[in-house]
N, C-alpha and C positions, 0 to 999 in steps of 0.2 A: 568502448562502451560509452554511449552518451546518455547521461542522466540529466535531464533538464528539469529544473525546479523553478516555478514562477509563483510568486505570492501576490495575488490581487485581492486578498481577503481584508486587508486593513488591520490584521492581527499580527504582531511580531511572533515569528516562529523560527526556531533554530534550524535552519535549512541544512546545516552541516550534519546534524544528527540524522535527518532524512536521507542525506546522501550516503553516509556511512551505512545506514540501514539497508538501502538498496544494494550497495556493493556487497554487503554481507549476505543478504537474502539471495541475490542472483548467483553468487558463488556457491552457496549451499545447494541451490536448485540446479546447478550445473548449466546455467544459461550462458551462451557464448558471450565473451567479452566484447563482441561487436554488435550486440543487441542494443536497441535504443528504447528509451522509456521517457515519458514526460509526466511530471507531477504538477498539478495546478491546484493552488489553494484559492478558494473563492469565498465571497460573503454569502449570507443566507439567501439574499435575493437571487443571485446568480445560480446558486445551488437549487433553489426551488424551481427556477425556470428549466434547468436541465432535468430535474426529477420529473416534472410534468411532461416535458417534451419526450424523454426517452423511456420513462417507466410508467407514464400516465398515472402518477400518484401525486397528491397534493403535498405541499410543504417541503421545506428543505430536508435533506437527508445528510448522513455523515460522510459517506464515500460512494462514488460511482466509478466504475471501470469501463473503459472503452477499448477492447482488444482490437488489434489490427491484423497481424499476420497469423493469428491462431497458433502461436508457438506453445509448446508444452515443455515441462521440466525435462532436463536431460539426465544423463548419468555421468559418472567420472570418465568412463570409457567412450561415451558418446554424448558430448554436450549438445544442448539445443543449438541449432544453427543460427547464424547471424540473421537479424531481421528487426522489424519494428514491433515491439511488444504491445505498445499502445499508450493510453493515457489513464492516469489515476487522478480523479478530482476529489479534493477534500474540502470540508467546511469546518474550519477551526472553531467557529461559534457553536455549532452543534456538538463538536468534539468536547468543547469545554463543559457544556451542560452534562454530557454523558460521563465525563471524567469526575465531576462533582458527585454524581450519583454512585459511581463506582469507587469513590474515595481514592483516586490516584490523580496524577498530574495530567494536565491537558497534553503535554508532550508525550507521556506514556500512551494516552488514548490515540494520538496522531500516529505514533509508531505502530500500534496495533492495527489501526485502520489502513495504514499504508501497506502493511504486510498482507492484510485481508484483500485489499484492492489488487495487489500483485498476484495473489493466488487466483483471483478471478481472471486476470489477464492470461494466466497460464492454464485456463480451462477448468479450474475447480469451481464447484458450486455447492450449495447447501440446501437444495430444495427437498431432497430425500434424506431420511435419517442416516443411511449409510454414507452418503456423500458428505453430510454435515460432520459426522464423526471423523472421516478422513481429512476434510479440509481444516476443521478446527484443531485436530490433533497436530497436523503439520504446522498450522499457524502458531500453536503454542510452542512447539519444538523450535521453530525459528525465533520466536520472541525470547525464549529462555536462553538460547545460544547467543543472540545479539546482546542481550543485557549482560550476560557473562563476559562477552568480548569487550563491551563498553567498560566494565569494571576493571578489566586488565589493561585497558588502553592507557599508555603513559599520558600524563597531564603536563601541559606546557607551563 
């Protein structure tokens, strides 16, 4: 599995946490270890340009997802085949503002947004109430599991 993380945002982000998150989420969703994903962190200007270009909406947003091979979550017996999942684009500056409002850390916000972006890559959406319940339920389940795994992780 190739998980490529590029930080062009100018904000220091613990990329190792995002890497562990992706490894955890992809394993939980039974995605092939040969799947590829890219995470790009950009500043507000770059995010605004993408938001306008792809969503036709003004201003920067927190996360955008660009699916490639339209892969879906697998099962233990039948994992998702190898392929290119796509790109997740994050804006740490927007995440920081949201984290302050939610009263948690910017890193916690980025972890949530990255998981949210991954679920979009895997075909989940939240346009309809039922879709929203399913997606946000799974997102919460993944986040609780990841934070639990992080607490158990041996510290160097």
